[in-house]
C-alpha positions in Angstrom: 5.5 29.3 -18.0 2.6 27.5 -19.6 4.6 24.2 -19.3 5.0 24.9 -15.5 1.3 25.7 -15.3 0.5 22.5 -17.2 2.8 20.4 -15.1 1.2 21.8 -12.0 -2.3 21.0 -13.2 -1.3 17.4 -14.1 0.5 16.7 -10.9 -1.7 18.3 -8.3 -5.2 19.8 -9.6 -6.2 16.8 -11.8 -5.5 14.0 -9.1 -7.2 16.3 -6.4 -10.4 16.8 -8.5 -10.5 13.0 -9.6 -10.1 11.9 -6.1 -12.7 14.1 -4.6 -15.1 13.0 -7.3 -14.3 9.3 -6.5 -14.8 10.0 -3.0 -18.3 11.5 -3.0 -19.4 8.7 -5.6 -18.3 6.1 -3.0 -20.0 7.9 -0.2 -23.3 8.2 -1.8 -23.1 4.5 -2.6 -22.5 3.5 0.9 -24.6 6.3 2.6 -26.0 5.4 5.9 -24.8 1.8 5.7 -22.2 1.1 8.4 -20.9 -2.2 7.1 -20.3 -0.8 3.6 -18.5 2.2 5.2 -16.4 -0.3 7.1 -15.7 -2.3 4.1 -14.6 0.7 2.0 -12.5 1.9 4.9 -10.8 -1.6 5.0 -10.1 -1.3 1.1 -8.4 2.2 1.6 -6.2 0.8 4.4 -5.2 -2.4 2.3 -4.7 -0.1 -0.8 -1.9 1.9 1.5 -0.4 -1.5 2.6 -0.3 -3.2 -0.7 1.1 -0.2 -2.5 3.8 0.3 -0.1 4.9 -3.4 -0.3 4.7 -3.3 -4.0 7.3 -0.5 -4.0 9.8 -2.9 -2.1 8.8 -6.2 -3.9 7.7 -5.0 -7.4 9.6 -1.9 -8.2 12.9 -2.6 -6.4 12.9 -6.3 -6.9 13.2 -7.3 -3.2 11.4 -10.0 -1.4 9.8 -8.9 1.7 7.6 -11.0 4.0 7.8 -8.7 7.2 5.2 -6.0 6.2 3.1 -6.9 8.9 5.8 -6.2 11.4 6.0 -2.6 10.1 2.4 -2.3 10.3 2.3 -3.6 14.0 4.8 -1.0 15.0 2.8 1.9 13.3 -0.4 0.5 15.0 1.0 0.3 18.6 2.9 3.5 18.4 -0.1 5.4 17.2 -2.7 3.3 19.2 -0.7 3.9 22.3 -0.1 7.7 21.7 -4.0 8.4 21.2 -5.1 6.1 24.2 -2.2 6.9 26.9 -0.7 10.1 25.5 -4.0 11.7 24.3 -2.1 12.7 21.2 -4.2 14.0 18.2 -5.2 11.4 15.6 -3.0 12.8 12.8 0.1 13.3 15.1 -0.1 9.8 16.3 -0.4 8.5 12.8 2.8 10.6 11.6 4.6 9.1 14.9 3.5 5.6 14.1 5.0 6.2 10.4 8.2 7.7 11.8 8.6 4.5 14.3 7.9 2.2 11.3 10.5 3.9 9.2 13.1 3.7 11.7 12.3 0.2 12.1 12.4 -0.3 8.3 15.9 1.5 8.3 17.4 -0.4 11.1 16.2 -4.0 9.4 17.0 -3.0 6.1 20.5 -1.6 6.4 21.9 -5.2 7.4 19.5 -7.4 5.6 19.3 -5.8 2.4 22.7 -7.0 1.4 21.1 -10.5 1.1 19.0 -11.3 -1.9 16.0 -13.7 -2.8 14.9 -16.2 -0.5 17.6 -15.2 2.0 16.1 -11.6 2.3 12.6 -13.3 2.6 13.6 -15.5 5.4 15.3 -12.5 7.2 12.3 -10.3 6.8 9.9 -13.1 8.0 12.0 -13.4 11.0 11.8 -9.7 11.8 8.1 -9.8 11.6 8.0 -12.6 14.1 10.3 -11.0 16.4 8.1 -8.0 16.6 5.2 -10.1 17.3 6.9 -12.0 20.0 8.3 -8.7 21.6 4.7 -7.5 21.8 3.5 -10.7 23.3 6.3 -10.6 26.0 6.0 -6.6 26.4 4.9 -7.3 30.0 7.9 -8.8 30.9 10.0 -6.2 29.3 8.6 -3.6 31.5 5.9 -2.5 29.0 2.9 -3.7 30.9 0.6 -1.0 29.4 0.7 -2.9 26.2 -1.1 -5.9 27.9 1.2 -8.6 26.1 -1.0 -11.3 24.5 -4.2 -9.9 25.8 -4.0 -6.7 23.6 -5.1 -3.3 24.4 -8.8 -2.5 24.1 -10.6 0.8 24.3 -8.8 2.5 21.1 -11.1 5.2 20.1 -12.3 4.8 16.6 -10.8 7.9 14.7 -10.4 5.9 11.5 -13.4 7.1 9.2 -13.5 6.3 5.6 -12.8 10.1 4.8 -9.5 9.7 6.7 -8.5 6.4 5.1 -9.4 7.5 1.7 -7.4 10.8 2.1 -4.3 9.0 3.3 -4.7 6.3 0.5 -4.9 9.0 -2.0 -1.8 10.6 -0.6 0.2 7.3 -0.3 -0.5 6.6 -4.1 0.2 10.0 -5.2 3.6 10.3 -3.2 4.6 6.6 -4.4 3.7 7.4 -7.9 5.7 10.6 -8.0 8.7 8.6 -6.4 8.4 5.8 -8.7 8.4 7.9 -11.8 11.2 9.9 -10.6 15.0 9.6 -11.1 15.3 7.6 -7.8 12.5 5.4 -8.9 14.1 4.5 -12.2 17.2 3.7 -10.1 15.2 1.3 -8.1 13.9 -0.2 -11.5 17.6 -0.7 -12.5 18.2 -2.5 -9.2 15.3 -4.8 -9.8 16.3 -5.6 -13.5 20.0 -6.4 -12.9 21.6 -5.4 -9.7 25.1 -6.2 -10.9 25.0 -4.0 -14.1 23.1 -1.1 -11.9 26.0 -1.1 -9.4 28.6 -1.1 -12.4 26.7 1.9 -13.9 27.3 3.7 -10.6 23.9 3.3 -8.9 24.2 2.9 -5.3 22.2 -0.5 -4.9 22.3 -0.6 -1.2 21.4 3.0 -0.7 18.2 2.6 -3.2 17.1 -0.6 -1.6 17.4 0.7 2.1 15.4 3.9 0.9 12.5 2.0 -0.7 12.5 -0.4 2.3 12.3 2.6 4.7 9.6 4.4 2.5 7.6 1.2 2.3 7.7 0.5 6.0 6.7 4.0 6.9 3.5 3.5 4.9 2.9 0.2 6.1 3.1 2.0 9.8 0.4 4.4 8.4 -1.8 1.6 7.6 -1.3 0.0 10.9 -2.3 3.2 12.8 -5.5 3.5 10.6 -6.2 -0.2 11.2 -5.8 0.0 15.1 -8.2 3.0 15.2 -10.7 1.1 13.0 -10.8 -2.1 15.1 -10.4 -0.1 18.3 -8.0 -2.9 19.4 -4.3 -3.5 19.6 -3.5 -7.3 19.4 -0.4 -9.2 18.0 -2.7 -11.6 16.3 -3.8 -9.0 14.1 -0.1 -8.6 12.5 1.0 -11.9 12.1 2.6 -13.7 9.1 -0.7 -14.4 7.3 -1.3 -10.6 7.3 1.9 -10.4 5.4 0.7 -13.0 3.0 -2.6 -11.2 2.4 -0.6 -8.0 1.1 1.7 -10.2 -1.0 -1.4 -11.8 -2.5 -2.7 -8.6 -3.3 0.2 -7.4 -5.3 0.7 -10.7 -7.0 -3.0 -10.6 -7.9 -3.0 -7.1 -9.1 0.4 -7.1 -10.8 4.1 -6.9 -9.5 5.7 -3.6 -10.3 2.5 -2.1 -11.1 0.9 0.8 -8.8 -2.5 0.6 -10.5 -2.5 -3.2 -10.0 -1.7 -2.8 -6.3 -4.8 -0.8 -6.0 -6.9 -2.9 -7.9 -5.5 -6.1 -6.2 -6.2 -4.6 -2.9 -9.7 -3.9 -3.7 -10.3 -7.2 -5.4 -9.1 -9.4 -2.4 -10.6 -7.2 0.2 -14.1 -7.2 -1.6 -13.8 -11.1 -2.3 -12.7 -12.0 1.2 -15.9 -10.0 2.5 -18.2 -11.4 -0.2 -17.3 -14.9 1.1 -17.4 -14.4 4.6 -20.8 -15.9 5.0 -19.7 -18.9 3.4 -17.7 -20.3 6.4 -16.0 -23.5 5.8 -16.2 -23.0 2.1 -14.6 -19.5 2.3 -11.2 -20.4 2.2 -11.8 -23.2 -0.6 -13.3 -20.8 -2.7 -10.9 -18.0 -2.0 -7.9 -20.6 -3.0 -9.7 -21.7 -6.1 -10.0 -17.9 -7.2 -6.3 -17.3 -6.6 -5.3 -20.3 -8.7 -7.7 -19.2 -11.4 -5.9 -15.8 -11.5 -2.4 -17.4 -11.6 -3.4 -19.7 -14.5 -5.3 -17.4 -16.8 -3.8 -14.1 -15.8 -0.2 -14.9 -14.2 1.0 -11.3 -14.8 -1.9 -10.1 -12.6 -5.2 -8.4 -13.2 -3.8 -5.2 -14.7 -0.6 -6.5 -16.2 2.2 -4.1 -16.9 -0.4 -1.3 -17.9 -0.7 1.8 -15.5 -3.8 3.8 -15.4 -3.6 7.3 -16.7 -6.0 10.0 -17.8 -4.8 9.5 -21.4 -6.5 6.2 -21.2 -9.9 8.1 -21.2 -9.3 9.9 -24.4 -11.4 7.2 -26.0 -14.4 8.9 -24.4 -13.9 12.2 -26.3 -15.6 12.4 -29.7 -13.3 11.9 -32.7 -12.9 14.4 -35.3 -13.3 13.3 -38.9 -10.1 12.6 -40.7 -11.0 15.5 -43.2 -11.0 18.0 -40.3 -7.7 17.1 -38.7 -5.4 20.0 -39.9 -8.1 21.8 -41.8 -10.1 20.5 -44.8 -7.7 20.8 -47.7 -10.0 19.0 -50.3 -10.9 22.5 -51.7 -8.1 24.5 -51.2 -6.5 26.4 -54.0 
């Protein structure tokens, strides 16, 4: 019974308390500053996108370049439902996740039999197909999507509170999935797909599963992003958006959940800090990425995952003579 209670505290109570404390710290820092709140909201949305892509690329060993396509599906489904269908915000986000998950399953089932560069090209093609379908939506009978003009007037439901909540939930779900039996099977697929299949691991099943889960959370990020910018536009979800998420997980560390979070925060904050440099912004951004790859090729966080055990060094240490009792004078 005590073991069950300890497991419950470790899995639910501690993450909830820690995330609540972090939320109030960030809110107190950005209090009454709309720009800071916007940047923090973008950080939370990018955390969702980066961690979901790392599940596919880092933990399962696939190479997807179509993450922006799934994000576009979630954005357009959620944004259309709140604007035209008057759905509640959370319900629209869940519908966007479902739409992106279906798209991920339909794309992943035939394409994940491919490997390496071939898979990257296939997923890149999917992302461009989604964008072109949106651009030509008026010709396909979906005139309410406004084609290349985009859909303005989306209500700004995405606050930092909502984005932070969904980012915490995303990281918590992905962490439990990665460190479960299914996550270890995905790791086996990444290390050696032939050996994993020889040991009875359904490689195609786990690849499609990871692809579908990652796509669903990309749809969640897209829904939050649309309700933050208050606009649905195909240019917001082009190939460069997929590259942004890829840079985040490479900078943070491939196959590292903590690194995904750190990489998303790092890239987002650096991009905002360099925004005023105009022409020099992209140059400074590129130089920074090159420096990271030269001096920290395994990513900022490497292979280490953050855990509460890492905070034990903050606790006062007992003298060696007191550990297990003082036996110096025992008779």
